[in-house]
N, C-alpha and C positions, 0 to 999 in steps of 0.2 A: 418758574417763569414769571409769576406775579411779582416777585421781589425785584426781578430784573426790570420789568416794565415800570415799577414804582421808582426804582433808582434812575432810570432814564428820564422819567417825568421830572423828578427832583432836579436832575442835572440841567435839563432844559429850562426849568422854571427859575432857578437861582444862579445858574452858571456852573460849569464844571470846576472852576477854580476853587469853589468852596469845599471840594472833596480832595484837594491835593494833599492834605495833611494825614489822611486816614491810612493810606498804604496797607490795605488789607485788614485793618482793624474793624471792629464793630461799627458800621456806618449808621445803623438805625437811630439810637439815642443821641449820638453826637451830632448827626446831621439835623435831627429835629431841633436840638438845642440851638444850633447855629442858624437854622432857617427862621426859627421863631424868636430870635434875639431882638430885643426892642429897637436897637439901632437899625437892624436890617429891615424890620417891619416898617419903620418910619420912612426909610429910603424907598422901599418897595411901593408903598402906597402913594408916595409922591411921584414916582417915575412910571409905575405900571399898576394902576388901581385894579385892573382885572386879575392880575397875579396875586395881589393881596387877598382878593375875594376867593381865589382858589385855595389859598392857605387857610382862610377862615372856614371854608367848606370842609376841608380836610380836618381841621380842629374839631368842628362840630360832629362830623361822622365818627372820628376816632375818640371823641369825648376827651379831648386834651384840655381839661379844665385848668391846668396849671398855666396854660398859654392865654387865658382870658384877659388878665391884666394888661399884658403887652399888646394884644390885639385891640382891646377897647381903648387903651390910651393912644395908640397910633391913629386909630380912627377918629377919636375925639380931637386930637391935635390937627389932623387934616381938615376936619370940619371947620375949625376956627381959623386956620391959616391959609387954606387954598380957596381962592375966589372961584366960584363956579363948581365947587366940589359936588354939590347935590345934583347938578345937571349931569356930571360925569356918571353918577350912580344911576340916574334914570336911563342912561344909554346901555347899561349892563343888563344881562339876562335877568328875568324875573325871579329866577331861582335864588338870587342873592338875598331875597327878602326873608326866606326861612333861616338863612345863616345870620343875617342881621338881627332878626327877632330872637334867635337863640343867644346871641352875644349880649343883646340888651337885657334879656331875662337873667342870664348868668352873672352879668357884671353889676346889674342894678343901677346902671348909669341912666339917669333921666334924659340926658342929651341923646342917647342912642334910642331910647324908647320913643322920644319925640320924632327922631329921624324916621323910624319905622312907620309911625303913624302918618307922618307927612308923605312918605313914599307910597303908602297904601291908599291914600285918599285921592 
């Protein structure tokens, strides 16, 4: 039942069309690779920043360290390119701070560390 709930959540988050190719195959690792694809992450953070942070939270909880570069690069690019990006973050739930802090620590990116410091002051 947990797996079914997880699958429904993923389908709602990224869209059912991402699962069309699987046809009964192992969805777990393939869907994670597709969902955490760098191009997908950049599009997601540009279109739906809260969904990006759901994926970041999942990555932290599941300790998906291999996804850190893609997540941190997408966030870094958005910080540079999107006007008012920080104000979007302020509107999100405070729980994103733990995820951001984890990403900053794991990636070692000073830009993310500065962002966390700015959001917590």
